[in-house]
N, C-alpha and C positions, 0 to 999 in steps of 0.2 A: 844042029844045035850048037855046034861049035862056034858058029858065027855069033850066037847070042851070048855066050859066056866068054869073057875076056881071059886072057892068059895071065898067069901069076906075075910074070916079068913085066908085063904091061901095067898091072896094078901097082907094082912096086915103083916103077919109073913114074907113073902118074902121081902117086903119093909123094915121091921125092920131089918132083917138079912142083906139086901143089904146095908142099911145105916150104920149098925154096922160094916160091912166089909169095907165100904168106910172110916169110921172114924178110924178104926184100921189101915187100910193101910196108911191113911194120917198121922197118928201119928207114926207108926212104920216103914213103908216101903217107902213111897213116899219121905219124907225128906232125908233119906240116899241115895235113888236112885237119886233124883234130885241133891243133893250135890255131889255125885260121878260123875254124868253127867257134872256138872259145872266144877269140878276139871279136868275131862278128857278133856273138851272143852278148859279149861285154859292151860293144859299141851300141847294139840295139837297146840294151838295158839302160845305158847312159842317155841315149836319145829319149827313151821313155821317161826316165827320171827328169831330164831337162824339160820335156813337154809337160810333165806334171807340175814342175816348179813354175813354168811359164803360165800354165793354167791357173795355179794358185795366185801368182802375181797379178794376172789379169783380173781375177775375181776380186782381189784386194784393191786393185786400182779402180775397178768398177764401183766397188763400195765407197772408196774414197771420193770418186767423182760424184756419186749420188749424194754423199754428205756435203760436198762442196756446193753442189747445185742447190741443195736444200738450204744451206746457210746463205747462199747468194740470194735465193728467193726471199728468205726471211729478212735479210738486210735490205733488199729492194722494197719489200712491203713496209718495213720500218721507215725507210727514207721517204717513201711516198706518203705515209701517214704523217710524218713530221712536216713534210712540205705542205700537206693540206692544212695541218694545224697552224703552221706559220702563215700560210695564205689567209686563213680565216682570221687569225689574230691581226694581221696587217690590214685586212679589210675592215675589221671592227674598229681598229685604231683610226683608220682613215675616215670612217663614218663618224666616229666620235669627234675627231678634229674638225671635220666639215660642219658638224652640228654646232660645235663651240664657235667656229668662225661665223656661221650663219647667225647664231644667237648674239654674238658681239656686234655684227653688222646691224642687226635689228635694233639692239640697244643703242648703238651710236646713232642710227637713223631716228629713233624715238627721241633721243636727247636733242638732236639737231632740229627735229620738228618742234619739240617743246620750246627751244630757244627761239626759233623762227616765229612760233605762235606768240610767245611773250613779246617779241619785238613788234610783231604785227599788232597785237592788242595795245601796246604802248603807243604805237604810231596812230592807231585808230582813236585812242583816248585823246592824244594830242590834237588830232584833227577835229574830233567832236568838241573839245574845249575851245579850239580856235573858232569853229563854226558857231558855237554857243556864244562866245564873246562877240563875234561879228554880228550875230542876230541881236544880242542884247544891246550892243552899241547902236545898231540901227533903230531898234525899238525905243531905246532911251532918247536917241536924237529926235525921233519922231514924237514920242510922248512928252518929252520934256522941253520941247521947243518953246512952249509958252509958260508963263509963271503959274497960272492956275493949275495946269497939269502937274507941275512940280510940287505944288502944295498938296494936291490930292494924293500924290504918291507918297509923300512924307507922312501924311496923316494915316494912310493905310498901313505903312510900315510900323508906325507907332502903335496903332491898334493891334496889329499882329504881335508886336513885342509884349504888349500888356497881357494879351490873352495867353500867351505861352508862358 
């Protein structure tokens, strides 16, 4: 049983060595270990704070990007709408101008046709008058070649004048 129970001197020396070890560790090892643990904890907390700030910034940037995209889409839609309206306006103006030009050309053509028609009618009247004079001349030459025919013609005109 003596082997199982330690002696008093051994317990004192072990206690002394233990306390000396605790004292030396407290002076030499625990302070640097604790300070390095605190520094590590501090650096981990700073890293967590930085990560949180970065996450907040990223979420803010994402929201800003979404707003910018929304504004860009709205502006694009507005520009497309304005372009369509301008295109339709230009198309309508071009159609109006083309219609005006066509109407003017038609009016000019009608005026030219009227002038040509009047000129043609005048020419026809002149030719009819010339033909009538030629026919009358020939008839008169034929009918009035003798004196008796001339007297009959004069008498007929005189009768016609009295009747009217």
